[in-house]
mmJSON file of the N, C-alpha and C atoms, coordinates in Angstrom:
{"data_MODEL":{"atom_site":{
"group_PDB":["ATOM","ATOM","ATOM","ATOM","ATOM","ATOM","ATOM","ATOM","ATOM","ATOM","ATOM","ATOM","ATOM","ATOM","ATOM","ATOM","ATOM","ATOM","ATOM","ATOM","ATOM","ATOM","ATOM","ATOM","ATOM","ATOM","ATOM","ATOM","ATOM","ATOM","ATOM","ATOM","ATOM","ATOM","ATOM","ATOM","ATOM","ATOM","ATOM","ATOM","ATOM","ATOM","ATOM","ATOM","ATOM","ATOM","ATOM","ATOM","ATOM","ATOM","ATOM","ATOM","ATOM","ATOM","ATOM","ATOM","ATOM","ATOM","ATOM","ATOM","ATOM","ATOM","ATOM","ATOM","ATOM","ATOM","ATOM","ATOM","ATOM","ATOM","ATOM","ATOM","ATOM","ATOM","ATOM","ATOM","ATOM","ATOM","ATOM","ATOM","ATOM","ATOM","ATOM","ATOM","ATOM","ATOM","ATOM","ATOM","ATOM","ATOM","ATOM","ATOM","ATOM","ATOM","ATOM","ATOM","ATOM","ATOM","ATOM","ATOM","ATOM","ATOM","ATOM","ATOM","ATOM","ATOM","ATOM","ATOM","ATOM","ATOM","ATOM","ATOM","ATOM","ATOM","ATOM","ATOM","ATOM","ATOM","ATOM","ATOM","ATOM","ATOM","ATOM","ATOM","ATOM","ATOM","ATOM","ATOM","ATOM","ATOM","ATOM","ATOM","ATOM","ATOM","ATOM","ATOM","ATOM","ATOM","ATOM","ATOM","ATOM","ATOM","ATOM","ATOM","ATOM","ATOM","ATOM","ATOM","ATOM","ATOM","ATOM","ATOM","ATOM","ATOM","ATOM","ATOM","ATOM","ATOM","ATOM","ATOM","ATOM","ATOM","ATOM","ATOM","ATOM","ATOM","ATOM","ATOM","ATOM","ATOM","ATOM","ATOM","ATOM","ATOM","ATOM","ATOM","ATOM","ATOM","ATOM","ATOM","ATOM","ATOM","ATOM","ATOM","ATOM","ATOM","ATOM","ATOM","ATOM","ATOM","ATOM","ATOM","ATOM","ATOM","ATOM","ATOM","ATOM","ATOM","ATOM","ATOM","ATOM","ATOM","ATOM","ATOM","ATOM","ATOM","ATOM","ATOM","ATOM","ATOM","ATOM","ATOM","ATOM","ATOM","ATOM","ATOM","ATOM","ATOM","ATOM","ATOM","ATOM","ATOM"],
"id":[1,2,3,4,5,6,7,8,9,10,11,12,13,14,15,16,17,18,19,20,21,22,23,24,25,26,27,28,29,30,31,32,33,34,35,36,37,38,39,40,41,42,43,44,45,46,47,48,49,50,51,52,53,54,55,56,57,58,59,60,61,62,63,64,65,66,67,68,69,70,71,72,73,74,75,76,77,78,79,80,81,82,83,84,85,86,87,88,89,90,91,92,93,94,95,96,97,98,99,100,101,102,103,104,105,106,107,108,109,110,111,112,113,114,115,116,117,118,119,120,121,122,123,124,125,126,127,128,129,130,131,132,133,134,135,136,137,138,139,140,141,142,143,144,145,146,147,148,149,150,151,152,153,154,155,156,157,158,159,160,161,162,163,164,165,166,167,168,169,170,171,172,173,174,175,176,177,178,179,180,181,182,183,184,185,186,187,188,189,190,191,192,193,194,195,196,197,198,199,200,201,202,203,204,205,206,207,208,209,210,211,212,213,214,215,216,217,218,219,220,221,222],
"type_symbol":["N","C","C","N","C","C","N","C","C","N","C","C","N","C","C","N","C","C","N","C","C","N","C","C","N","C","C","N","C","C","N","C","C","N","C","C","N","C","C","N","C","C","N","C","C","N","C","C","N","C","C","N","C","C","N","C","C","N","C","C","N","C","C","N","C","C","N","C","C","N","C","C","N","C","C","N","C","C","N","C","C","N","C","C","N","C","C","N","C","C","N","C","C","N","C","C","N","C","C","N","C","C","N","C","C","N","C","C","N","C","C","N","C","C","N","C","C","N","C","C","N","C","C","N","C","C","N","C","C","N","C","C","N","C","C","N","C","C","N","C","C","N","C","C","N","C","C","N","C","C","N","C","C","N","C","C","N","C","C","N","C","C","N","C","C","N","C","C","N","C","C","N","C","C","N","C","C","N","C","C","N","C","C","N","C","C","N","C","C","N","C","C","N","C","C","N","C","C","N","C","C","N","C","C","N","C","C","N","C","C","N","C","C","N","C","C","N","C","C","N","C","C"],
"label_atom_id":["N","CA","C","N","CA","C","N","CA","C","N","CA","C","N","CA","C","N","CA","C","N","CA","C","N","CA","C","N","CA","C","N","CA","C","N","CA","C","N","CA","C","N","CA","C","N","CA","C","N","CA","C","N","CA","C","N","CA","C","N","CA","C","N","CA","C","N","CA","C","N","CA","C","N","CA","C","N","CA","C","N","CA","C","N","CA","C","N","CA","C","N","CA","C","N","CA","C","N","CA","C","N","CA","C","N","CA","C","N","CA","C","N","CA","C","N","CA","C","N","CA","C","N","CA","C","N","CA","C","N","CA","C","N","CA","C","N","CA","C","N","CA","C","N","CA","C","N","CA","C","N","CA","C","N","CA","C","N","CA","C","N","CA","C","N","CA","C","N","CA","C","N","CA","C","N","CA","C","N","CA","C","N","CA","C","N","CA","C","N","CA","C","N","CA","C","N","CA","C","N","CA","C","N","CA","C","N","CA","C","N","CA","C","N","CA","C","N","CA","C","N","CA","C","N","CA","C","N","CA","C","N","CA","C","N","CA","C","N","CA","C","N","CA","C","N","CA","C","N","CA","C","N","CA","C","N","CA","C"],
"label_alt_id":[null,null,null,null,null,null,null,null,null,null,null,null,null,null,null,null,null,null,null,null,null,null,null,null,null,null,null,null,null,null,null,null,null,null,null,null,null,null,null,null,null,null,null,null,null,null,null,null,null,null,null,null,null,null,null,null,null,null,null,null,null,null,null,null,null,null,null,null,null,null,null,null,null,null,null,null,null,null,null,null,null,null,null,null,null,null,null,null,null,null,null,null,null,null,null,null,null,null,null,null,null,null,null,null,null,null,null,null,null,null,null,null,null,null,null,null,null,null,null,null,null,null,null,null,null,null,null,null,null,null,null,null,null,null,null,null,null,null,null,null,null,null,null,null,null,null,null,null,null,null,null,null,null,null,null,null,null,null,null,null,null,null,null,null,null,null,null,null,null,null,null,null,null,null,null,null,null,null,null,null,null,null,null,null,null,null,null,null,null,null,null,null,null,null,null,null,null,null,null,null,null,null,null,null,null,null,null,null,null,null,null,null,null,null,null,null,null,null,null,null,null,null],
"label_comp_id":["MET","MET","MET","TYR","TYR","TYR","ARG","ARG","ARG","LEU","LEU","LEU","ILE","ILE","ILE","LYS","LYS","LYS","LEU","LEU","LEU","THR","THR","THR","GLU","GLU","GLU","ALA","ALA","ALA","ASN","ASN","ASN","ASP","ASP","ASP","LEU","LEU","LEU","ARG","ARG","ARG","ASP","ASP","ASP","PHE","PHE","PHE","MET","MET","MET","ASN","ASN","ASN","LEU","LEU","LEU","ALA","ALA","ALA","CYS","CYS","CYS","LYS","LYS","LYS","CYS","CYS","CYS","ARG","ARG","ARG","SER","SER","SER","ASP","ASP","ASP","VAL","VAL","VAL","GLY","GLY","GLY","VAL","VAL","VAL","HIS","HIS","HIS","THR","THR","THR","ASP","ASP","ASP","HIS","HIS","HIS","ASN","ASN","ASN","GLN","GLN","GLN","ILE","ILE","ILE","ALA","ALA","ALA","ASP","ASP","ASP","ALA","ALA","ALA","LYS","LYS","LYS","SER","SER","SER","ILE","ILE","ILE","LEU","LEU","LEU","GLY","GLY","GLY","LEU","LEU","LEU","MET","MET","MET","ALA","ALA","ALA","LEU","LEU","LEU","ASP","ASP","ASP","TYR","TYR","TYR","ASP","ASP","ASP","GLN","GLN","GLN","PRO","PRO","PRO","VAL","VAL","VAL","LYS","LYS","LYS","VAL","VAL","VAL","VAL","VAL","VAL","THR","THR","THR","GLU","GLU","GLU","ASP","ASP","ASP","GLU","GLU","GLU","ASP","ASP","ASP","PHE","PHE","PHE","LEU","LEU","LEU","LYS","LYS","LYS","LYS","LYS","LYS","LEU","LEU","LEU","ASP","ASP","ASP","LYS","LYS","LYS","TRP","TRP","TRP","ALA","ALA","ALA","VAL","VAL","VAL","ASP","ASP","ASP","MET","MET","MET"],
"label_asym_id":["A","A","A","A","A","A","A","A","A","A","A","A","A","A","A","A","A","A","A","A","A","A","A","A","A","A","A","A","A","A","A","A","A","A","A","A","A","A","A","A","A","A","A","A","A","A","A","A","A","A","A","A","A","A","A","A","A","A","A","A","A","A","A","A","A","A","A","A","A","A","A","A","A","A","A","A","A","A","A","A","A","A","A","A","A","A","A","A","A","A","A","A","A","A","A","A","A","A","A","A","A","A","A","A","A","A","A","A","A","A","A","A","A","A","A","A","A","A","A","A","A","A","A","A","A","A","A","A","A","A","A","A","A","A","A","A","A","A","A","A","A","A","A","A","A","A","A","A","A","A","A","A","A","A","A","A","A","A","A","A","A","A","A","A","A","A","A","A","A","A","A","A","A","A","A","A","A","A","A","A","A","A","A","A","A","A","A","A","A","A","A","A","A","A","A","A","A","A","A","A","A","A","A","A","A","A","A","A","A","A","A","A","A","A","A","A","A","A","A","A","A","A"],
"label_entity_id":["1","1","1","1","1","1","1","1","1","1","1","1","1","1","1","1","1","1","1","1","1","1","1","1","1","1","1","1","1","1","1","1","1","1","1","1","1","1","1","1","1","1","1","1","1","1","1","1","1","1","1","1","1","1","1","1","1","1","1","1","1","1","1","1","1","1","1","1","1","1","1","1","1","1","1","1","1","1","1","1","1","1","1","1","1","1","1","1","1","1","1","1","1","1","1","1","1","1","1","1","1","1","1","1","1","1","1","1","1","1","1","1","1","1","1","1","1","1","1","1","1","1","1","1","1","1","1","1","1","1","1","1","1","1","1","1","1","1","1","1","1","1","1","1","1","1","1","1","1","1","1","1","1","1","1","1","1","1","1","1","1","1","1","1","1","1","1","1","1","1","1","1","1","1","1","1","1","1","1","1","1","1","1","1","1","1","1","1","1","1","1","1","1","1","1","1","1","1","1","1","1","1","1","1","1","1","1","1","1","1","1","1","1","1","1","1","1","1","1","1","1","1"],
"label_seq_id":[1,1,1,2,2,2,3,3,3,4,4,4,5,5,5,6,6,6,7,7,7,8,8,8,9,9,9,10,10,10,11,11,11,12,12,12,13,13,13,14,14,14,15,15,15,16,16,16,17,17,17,18,18,18,19,19,19,20,20,20,21,21,21,22,22,22,23,23,23,24,24,24,25,25,25,26,26,26,27,27,27,28,28,28,29,29,29,30,30,30,31,31,31,32,32,32,33,33,33,34,34,34,35,35,35,36,36,36,37,37,37,38,38,38,39,39,39,40,40,40,41,41,41,42,42,42,43,43,43,44,44,44,45,45,45,46,46,46,47,47,47,48,48,48,49,49,49,50,50,50,51,51,51,52,52,52,53,53,53,54,54,54,55,55,55,56,56,56,57,57,57,58,58,58,59,59,59,60,60,60,61,61,61,62,62,62,63,63,63,64,64,64,65,65,65,66,66,66,67,67,67,68,68,68,69,69,69,70,70,70,71,71,71,72,72,72,73,73,73,74,74,74],
"pdbx_PDB_ins_code":[null,null,null,null,null,null,null,null,null,null,null,null,null,null,null,null,null,null,null,null,null,null,null,null,null,null,null,null,null,null,null,null,null,null,null,null,null,null,null,null,null,null,null,null,null,null,null,null,null,null,null,null,null,null,null,null,null,null,null,null,null,null,null,null,null,null,null,null,null,null,null,null,null,null,null,null,null,null,null,null,null,null,null,null,null,null,null,null,null,null,null,null,null,null,null,null,null,null,null,null,null,null,null,null,null,null,null,null,null,null,null,null,null,null,null,null,null,null,null,null,null,null,null,null,null,null,null,null,null,null,null,null,null,null,null,null,null,null,null,null,null,null,null,null,null,null,null,null,null,null,null,null,null,null,null,null,null,null,null,null,null,null,null,null,null,null,null,null,null,null,null,null,null,null,null,null,null,null,null,null,null,null,null,null,null,null,null,null,null,null,null,null,null,null,null,null,null,null,null,null,null,null,null,null,null,null,null,null,null,null,null,null,null,null,null,null,null,null,null,null,null,null],
"Cartn_x":[10.99,10.319,9.356,9.131,8.119,7.36,6.332,5.551,4.983,4.986,4.382,2.917,2.094,0.651,0.147,-1.042,-1.72,-3.083,-3.351,-4.661,-5.354,-6.489,-7.149,-8.403,-9.033,-10.346,-10.298,-11.23,-11.33,-11.57,-12.382,-12.698,-11.445,-10.566,-9.264,-8.45,-8.398,-7.664,-8.231,-9.527,-10.198,-9.924,-10.073,-9.855,-8.379,-7.493,-6.058,-5.748,-6.255,-5.997,-6.594,-7.794,-8.414,-7.596,-7.047,-6.151,-4.881,-4.33,-3.056,-3.294,-4.458,-4.746,-4.78,-5.041,-5.023,-3.642,-2.699,-1.313,-0.618,0.124,0.817,2.099,2.658,3.872,3.547,4.562,4.458,4.322,3.476,3.349,3.513,4.487,4.695,4.371,3.956,3.667,4.61,5.358,6.339,5.971,6.085,5.822,7.124,7.06,8.211,8.666,7.827,8.18,8.709,9.238,9.796,8.798,7.556,6.534,6.37,6.212,6.047,4.857,4.014,2.876,2.735,2.158,1.788,0.51,0.566,-0.614,-1.836,-1.602,-2.72,-3.397,-2.936,-3.414,-4.189,-5.503,-6.27,-5.834,-5.511,-5.09,-3.734,-2.839,-1.559,-1.655,-2.54,-2.733,-3.369,-4.313,-4.999,-4.086,-2.983,-2.033,-1.124,-1.063,-0.154,-0.72,0.184,-0.097,-0.184,-1.303,-1.447,-1.491,-0.917,-0.848,0.054,1.047,1.969,1.774,2.295,2.239,3.038,2.635,3.327,4.005,5.051,5.731,5.263,4.771,4.325,5.485,5.915,7.064,6.638,6.976,6.698,7.513,7.677,8.398,7.41,6.165,5.144,4.854,5.483,5.338,3.874,3.176,1.76,0.927,1.181,0.429,0.682,1.942,2.233,1.527,1.406,0.664,-0.788,-1.369,-2.759,-3.032,-1.998,-2.135,-2.265,-2.518,-2.559,-3.483,-4.641,-5.582,-5.128,-4.141,-3.608,-2.168,-1.597,-0.219,0.081,1.295,1.813,3.083,3.168,4.373,5.324,6.502,7.506,8.853],
"Cartn_y":[-5.302,-6.164,-5.31,-5.748,-4.955,-5.876,-5.304,-6.018,-4.999,-5.311,-4.446,-4.747,-3.701,-3.864,-2.842,-3.135,-2.173,-1.965,-0.712,-0.257,0.454,-0.018,0.562,1.332,1.082,1.716,2.371,3.304,3.945,2.967,1.963,0.932,0.148,-0.097,-0.775,0.055,1.322,2.255,2.244,2.286,2.258,0.954,-0.148,-1.495,-1.646,-1.227,-1.287,-0.496,0.747,1.538,0.94,0.384,-0.279,-1.423,-2.205,-3.307,-2.806,-1.76,-1.168,-0.654,-0.11,0.433,-0.668,-1.87,-3.0,-3.579,-3.144,-3.63,-2.855,-3.597,-2.953,-2.228,-2.653,-2.062,-0.837,0.018,1.043,0.486,1.147,0.665,1.92,1.864,2.964,2.563,3.521,3.307,4.182,3.588,4.34,4.188,5.326,5.324,5.397,5.198,5.392,6.792,7.738,9.159,9.705,8.78,9.137,9.779,9.455,9.885,8.785,9.194,8.266,8.735,7.767,8.105,7.017,7.42,6.503,5.772,4.466,3.673,3.796,4.347,4.467,5.83,6.675,8.034,8.11,8.293,8.384,9.607,10.74,11.897,11.674,11.021,10.68,9.739,8.724,7.819,8.453,9.363,9.985,10.931,11.347,12.259,11.523,10.201,9.416,9.162,8.838,8.499,6.949,6.46,4.959,4.45,5.245,4.772,3.538,3.47,2.324,1.667,0.404,-0.281,0.475,0.335,0.992,-0.062,0.344,-0.549,-0.32,-1.395,-1.337,-1.877,-1.051,-1.379,-1.498,-2.594,-2.835,-4.013,-4.078,-5.217,-6.412,-6.236,-7.25,-8.153,-9.331,-10.272,-10.747,-10.924,-11.306,-10.321,-9.034,-8.003,-8.079,-8.261,-8.381,-9.53,-10.64,-11.8,-11.469,-10.545,-10.177,-9.343,-8.972,-8.083,-8.867,-10.154,-11.023,-10.512,-9.984,-9.577,-8.393,-7.654,-6.501,-6.746,-7.865,-8.15,-8.135,-7.631,-7.562,-8.369,-9.256,-10.043,-9.303,-9.04,-8.33,-9.003],
"Cartn_z":[4.396,3.418,2.651,1.402,0.649,-0.316,-0.891,-1.896,-2.855,-4.106,-5.152,-5.296,-5.291,-5.439,-6.481,-6.999,-7.946,-7.394,-7.079,-6.607,-7.75,-8.201,-9.4,-9.14,-8.012,-7.736,-6.351,-6.114,-4.833,-3.72,-4.001,-2.983,-2.59,-3.593,-3.319,-2.301,-2.518,-1.668,-0.223,-0.136,1.189,1.882,1.175,1.782,2.209,1.383,1.681,2.932,3.07,4.248,5.511,5.39,6.541,7.01,6.069,6.431,7.058,6.534,7.082,8.517,8.77,10.093,11.176,10.779,11.712,11.951,11.171,11.314,12.445,13.283,14.424,13.998,12.89,12.389,11.54,11.284,10.317,8.957,8.102,6.729,5.847,4.932,3.997,2.591,1.793,0.333,-0.436,-1.366,-2.171,-3.612,-4.344,-5.789,-6.554,-7.855,-8.746,-8.792,-8.422,-8.464,-7.165,-6.332,-5.051,-4.075,-4.228,-3.317,-2.218,-0.984,0.124,0.965,1.345,2.223,3.283,4.399,5.493,5.026,5.008,4.53,5.415,6.593,7.556,7.449,6.495,6.292,4.953,5.031,3.747,2.93,3.575,2.838,2.164,2.868,2.269,1.095,1.224,0.158,-1.056,-0.819,-1.936,-2.703,-2.116,-2.841,-3.768,-3.711,-4.531,-5.919,-6.853,-8.233,-8.32,-8.764,-8.834,-10.308,-11.223,-12.629,-12.728,-11.856,-11.814,-10.501,-10.372,-9.103,-8.043,-6.821,-5.701,-4.823,-4.104,-3.199,-1.784,-1.14,0.225,1.117,2.044,2.897,4.318,4.963,6.391,6.897,8.186,8.793,9.109,8.861,9.187,7.998,8.009,6.937,6.769,7.868,7.807,7.069,7.311,6.599,5.088,4.695,3.276,2.603,3.339,2.787,2.532,3.264,3.132,1.854,1.139,-0.001,-1.304,-1.219,-2.452,-3.527,-3.167,-4.203,-5.041,-4.539,-5.261,-5.749,-5.487,-5.767,-7.252,-7.563,-8.925,-9.0,-9.918,-10.155,-11.085,-10.627,-11.492,-11.419],
"occupancy":[1.0,1.0,1.0,1.0,1.0,1.0,1.0,1.0,1.0,1.0,1.0,1.0,1.0,1.0,1.0,1.0,1.0,1.0,1.0,1.0,1.0,1.0,1.0,1.0,1.0,1.0,1.0,1.0,1.0,1.0,1.0,1.0,1.0,1.0,1.0,1.0,1.0,1.0,1.0,1.0,1.0,1.0,1.0,1.0,1.0,1.0,1.0,1.0,1.0,1.0,1.0,1.0,1.0,1.0,1.0,1.0,1.0,1.0,1.0,1.0,1.0,1.0,1.0,1.0,1.0,1.0,1.0,1.0,1.0,1.0,1.0,1.0,1.0,1.0,1.0,1.0,1.0,1.0,1.0,1.0,1.0,1.0,1.0,1.0,1.0,1.0,1.0,1.0,1.0,1.0,1.0,1.0,1.0,1.0,1.0,1.0,1.0,1.0,1.0,1.0,1.0,1.0,1.0,1.0,1.0,1.0,1.0,1.0,1.0,1.0,1.0,1.0,1.0,1.0,1.0,1.0,1.0,1.0,1.0,1.0,1.0,1.0,1.0,1.0,1.0,1.0,1.0,1.0,1.0,1.0,1.0,1.0,1.0,1.0,1.0,1.0,1.0,1.0,1.0,1.0,1.0,1.0,1.0,1.0,1.0,1.0,1.0,1.0,1.0,1.0,1.0,1.0,1.0,1.0,1.0,1.0,1.0,1.0,1.0,1.0,1.0,1.0,1.0,1.0,1.0,1.0,1.0,1.0,1.0,1.0,1.0,1.0,1.0,1.0,1.0,1.0,1.0,1.0,1.0,1.0,1.0,1.0,1.0,1.0,1.0,1.0,1.0,1.0,1.0,1.0,1.0,1.0,1.0,1.0,1.0,1.0,1.0,1.0,1.0,1.0,1.0,1.0,1.0,1.0,1.0,1.0,1.0,1.0,1.0,1.0,1.0,1.0,1.0,1.0,1.0,1.0,1.0,1.0,1.0,1.0,1.0,1.0],
"B_iso_or_equiv":[0.0,0.0,0.0,0.0,0.0,0.0,0.0,0.0,0.0,0.0,0.0,0.0,0.0,0.0,0.0,0.0,0.0,0.0,0.0,0.0,0.0,0.0,0.0,0.0,0.0,0.0,0.0,0.0,0.0,0.0,0.0,0.0,0.0,0.0,0.0,0.0,0.0,0.0,0.0,0.0,0.0,0.0,0.0,0.0,0.0,0.0,0.0,0.0,0.0,0.0,0.0,0.0,0.0,0.0,0.0,0.0,0.0,0.0,0.0,0.0,0.0,0.0,0.0,0.0,0.0,0.0,0.0,0.0,0.0,0.0,0.0,0.0,0.0,0.0,0.0,0.0,0.0,0.0,0.0,0.0,0.0,0.0,0.0,0.0,0.0,0.0,0.0,0.0,0.0,0.0,0.0,0.0,0.0,0.0,0.0,0.0,0.0,0.0,0.0,0.0,0.0,0.0,0.0,0.0,0.0,0.0,0.0,0.0,0.0,0.0,0.0,0.0,0.0,0.0,0.0,0.0,0.0,0.0,0.0,0.0,0.0,0.0,0.0,0.0,0.0,0.0,0.0,0.0,0.0,0.0,0.0,0.0,0.0,0.0,0.0,0.0,0.0,0.0,0.0,0.0,0.0,0.0,0.0,0.0,0.0,0.0,0.0,0.0,0.0,0.0,0.0,0.0,0.0,0.0,0.0,0.0,0.0,0.0,0.0,0.0,0.0,0.0,0.0,0.0,0.0,0.0,0.0,0.0,0.0,0.0,0.0,0.0,0.0,0.0,0.0,0.0,0.0,0.0,0.0,0.0,0.0,0.0,0.0,0.0,0.0,0.0,0.0,0.0,0.0,0.0,0.0,0.0,0.0,0.0,0.0,0.0,0.0,0.0,0.0,0.0,0.0,0.0,0.0,0.0,0.0,0.0,0.0,0.0,0.0,0.0,0.0,0.0,0.0,0.0,0.0,0.0,0.0,0.0,0.0,0.0,0.0,0.0],
"pdbx_formal_charge":[null,null,null,null,null,null,null,null,null,null,null,null,null,null,null,null,null,null,null,null,null,null,null,null,null,null,null,null,null,null,null,null,null,null,null,null,null,null,null,null,null,null,null,null,null,null,null,null,null,null,null,null,null,null,null,null,null,null,null,null,null,null,null,null,null,null,null,null,null,null,null,null,null,null,null,null,null,null,null,null,null,null,null,null,null,null,null,null,null,null,null,null,null,null,null,null,null,null,null,null,null,null,null,null,null,null,null,null,null,null,null,null,null,null,null,null,null,null,null,null,null,null,null,null,null,null,null,null,null,null,null,null,null,null,null,null,null,null,null,null,null,null,null,null,null,null,null,null,null,null,null,null,null,null,null,null,null,null,null,null,null,null,null,null,null,null,null,null,null,null,null,null,null,null,null,null,null,null,null,null,null,null,null,null,null,null,null,null,null,null,null,null,null,null,null,null,null,null,null,null,null,null,null,null,null,null,null,null,null,null,null,null,null,null,null,null,null,null,null,null,null,null],
"auth_seq_id":[1,1,1,2,2,2,3,3,3,4,4,4,5,5,5,6,6,6,7,7,7,8,8,8,9,9,9,10,10,10,11,11,11,12,12,12,13,13,13,14,14,14,15,15,15,16,16,16,17,17,17,18,18,18,19,19,19,20,20,20,21,21,21,22,22,22,23,23,23,24,24,24,25,25,25,26,26,26,27,27,27,28,28,28,29,29,29,30,30,30,31,31,31,32,32,32,33,33,33,34,34,34,35,35,35,36,36,36,37,37,37,38,38,38,39,39,39,40,40,40,41,41,41,42,42,42,43,43,43,44,44,44,45,45,45,46,46,46,47,47,47,48,48,48,49,49,49,50,50,50,51,51,51,52,52,52,53,53,53,54,54,54,55,55,55,56,56,56,57,57,57,58,58,58,59,59,59,60,60,60,61,61,61,62,62,62,63,63,63,64,64,64,65,65,65,66,66,66,67,67,67,68,68,68,69,69,69,70,70,70,71,71,71,72,72,72,73,73,73,74,74,74],
"auth_comp_id":["MET","MET","MET","TYR","TYR","TYR","ARG","ARG","ARG","LEU","LEU","LEU","ILE","ILE","ILE","LYS","LYS","LYS","LEU","LEU","LEU","THR","THR","THR","GLU","GLU","GLU","ALA","ALA","ALA","ASN","ASN","ASN","ASP","ASP","ASP","LEU","LEU","LEU","ARG","ARG","ARG","ASP","ASP","ASP","PHE","PHE","PHE","MET","MET","MET","ASN","ASN","ASN","LEU","LEU","LEU","ALA","ALA","ALA","CYS","CYS","CYS","LYS","LYS","LYS","CYS","CYS","CYS","ARG","ARG","ARG","SER","SER","SER","ASP","ASP","ASP","VAL","VAL","VAL","GLY","GLY","GLY","VAL","VAL","VAL","HIS","HIS","HIS","THR","THR","THR","ASP","ASP","ASP","HIS","HIS","HIS","ASN","ASN","ASN","GLN","GLN","GLN","ILE","ILE","ILE","ALA","ALA","ALA","ASP","ASP","ASP","ALA","ALA","ALA","LYS","LYS","LYS","SER","SER","SER","ILE","ILE","ILE","LEU","LEU","LEU","GLY","GLY","GLY","LEU","LEU","LEU","MET","MET","MET","ALA","ALA","ALA","LEU","LEU","LEU","ASP","ASP","ASP","TYR","TYR","TYR","ASP","ASP","ASP","GLN","GLN","GLN","PRO","PRO","PRO","VAL","VAL","VAL","LYS","LYS","LYS","VAL","VAL","VAL","VAL","VAL","VAL","THR","THR","THR","GLU","GLU","GLU","ASP","ASP","ASP","GLU","GLU","GLU","ASP","ASP","ASP","PHE","PHE","PHE","LEU","LEU","LEU","LYS","LYS","LYS","LYS","LYS","LYS","LEU","LEU","LEU","ASP","ASP","ASP","LYS","LYS","LYS","TRP","TRP","TRP","ALA","ALA","ALA","VAL","VAL","VAL","ASP","ASP","ASP","MET","MET","MET"],
"auth_asym_id":["A","A","A","A","A","A","A","A","A","A","A","A","A","A","A","A","A","A","A","A","A","A","A","A","A","A","A","A","A","A","A","A","A","A","A","A","A","A","A","A","A","A","A","A","A","A","A","A","A","A","A","A","A","A","A","A","A","A","A","A","A","A","A","A","A","A","A","A","A","A","A","A","A","A","A","A","A","A","A","A","A","A","A","A","A","A","A","A","A","A","A","A","A","A","A","A","A","A","A","A","A","A","A","A","A","A","A","A","A","A","A","A","A","A","A","A","A","A","A","A","A","A","A","A","A","A","A","A","A","A","A","A","A","A","A","A","A","A","A","A","A","A","A","A","A","A","A","A","A","A","A","A","A","A","A","A","A","A","A","A","A","A","A","A","A","A","A","A","A","A","A","A","A","A","A","A","A","A","A","A","A","A","A","A","A","A","A","A","A","A","A","A","A","A","A","A","A","A","A","A","A","A","A","A","A","A","A","A","A","A","A","A","A","A","A","A","A","A","A","A","A","A"],
"auth_atom_id":["N","CA","C","N","CA","C","N","CA","C","N","CA","C","N","CA","C","N","CA","C","N","CA","C","N","CA","C","N","CA","C","N","CA","C","N","CA","C","N","CA","C","N","CA","C","N","CA","C","N","CA","C","N","CA","C","N","CA","C","N","CA","C","N","CA","C","N","CA","C","N","CA","C","N","CA","C","N","CA","C","N","CA","C","N","CA","C","N","CA","C","N","CA","C","N","CA","C","N","CA","C","N","CA","C","N","CA","C","N","CA","C","N","CA","C","N","CA","C","N","CA","C","N","CA","C","N","CA","C","N","CA","C","N","CA","C","N","CA","C","N","CA","C","N","CA","C","N","CA","C","N","CA","C","N","CA","C","N","CA","C","N","CA","C","N","CA","C","N","CA","C","N","CA","C","N","CA","C","N","CA","C","N","CA","C","N","CA","C","N","CA","C","N","CA","C","N","CA","C","N","CA","C","N","CA","C","N","CA","C","N","CA","C","N","CA","C","N","CA","C","N","CA","C","N","CA","C","N","CA","C","N","CA","C","N","CA","C","N","CA","C","N","CA","C","N","CA","C","N","CA","C","N","CA","C","N","CA","C"],
"pdbx_PDB_model_num":[1,1,1,1,1,1,1,1,1,1,1,1,1,1,1,1,1,1,1,1,1,1,1,1,1,1,1,1,1,1,1,1,1,1,1,1,1,1,1,1,1,1,1,1,1,1,1,1,1,1,1,1,1,1,1,1,1,1,1,1,1,1,1,1,1,1,1,1,1,1,1,1,1,1,1,1,1,1,1,1,1,1,1,1,1,1,1,1,1,1,1,1,1,1,1,1,1,1,1,1,1,1,1,1,1,1,1,1,1,1,1,1,1,1,1,1,1,1,1,1,1,1,1,1,1,1,1,1,1,1,1,1,1,1,1,1,1,1,1,1,1,1,1,1,1,1,1,1,1,1,1,1,1,1,1,1,1,1,1,1,1,1,1,1,1,1,1,1,1,1,1,1,1,1,1,1,1,1,1,1,1,1,1,1,1,1,1,1,1,1,1,1,1,1,1,1,1,1,1,1,1,1,1,1,1,1,1,1,1,1,1,1,1,1,1,1,1,1,1,1,1,1]
}}}
């Protein structure tokens, strides 16, 4: 399962990572440029390009529902 989100500020990135760290499942972040990072790794997240929305991939539906404030409708 996945959800598209847009992170625009450093605080968004920090809040997203903190939320991901509470998730028991793996959480991956995928960009349009075929970059993939572990959502629980601040260094991995900081290496990604956020000019476009990113795809958050996980098996935890409850976690995906918590991403509403960053969600992008496409």
